[in-house]
N, C-alpha and C positions, 0 to 999 in steps of 0.2 A: 504494500500500500504506500502511496505517495505521501499521505499525511497521517497524523496521529491525534490523540486527544488534546495535547497541548496546542497544536496548530488550530484545532477547532475553537478552543477557548480564546486564543489570541486574535484570530482573524475573522470571527463571526460575532454577531451580536448576542450570542448565547450568554445569559447572565448567570449569576451565582445560584439562582433558584433551580436551574436546570441541571439534571445529572448528565454531565457530558458523556459518561460511559454509555448512556442510552442512545445518544446520537452517534457515538463512535461505532456502534453495532452496524450502522448503515454506511460507513465509509467505503467498504469494499463494493457494495451495491452501486453506490454513486460512481465509483471509479470505473466499474465495468459497464454500467449503463450509459453514462454520459461521457467520461473522459476517453475511454477506448473507442466509443462511437464517433466522437468528435475528431480524434486524431487518426483513426484507422488502426487496425491491429498491428501492422508492421511498425509504424512509428511509435505506437504505444509500447510494444514489446522492446524496441530498441532503446527508448528512453528509460524504461523500467530497469533494464540491465545496466545502463549507464548510471542511473540513480543509485542502484545497489552497489556498484563498483566505484562510485564517486569519480566518474570520468566524463561528466557533462562538459560540453564546450560552453563558452560564455553566452552564446545565442540560445543554446538549448536550456541553459539555466534560466535565462529570462523567460522563455516559453513555459518551462515547468513551473516557475513561480506564479505566473498568471493562471495556469491551469489548476494549480493546487488550491487557489482561492475559489475557483469554480467548483471544484470537488468538495470543498468544505461547505459551501452554501447549499449544494445539492444534497449532501448527506443530512444537513439540518432540515432541508425541505422534505426529504423522504421520511424523516423521523417524526415530523409534526403530527400525522394521524395517530401515532402510537403513544 
């Protein structure tokens, strides 16, 4: 996964009253449904490997930073009904 609970807490309007672990349960879904769909499987897989190996280029880092925010908001959105 590209983000974690700390990222959710820092970069979304989730407040102290929300159990961030409940939202974190939806990170993987948001990543697979929205991020992979947006980027395409090949680019998504390539970036995931580079994230895990800490080998992103500067332009890839910029792209991933933007997409991570999308992923955080989508995870929060998916969690709302629950």
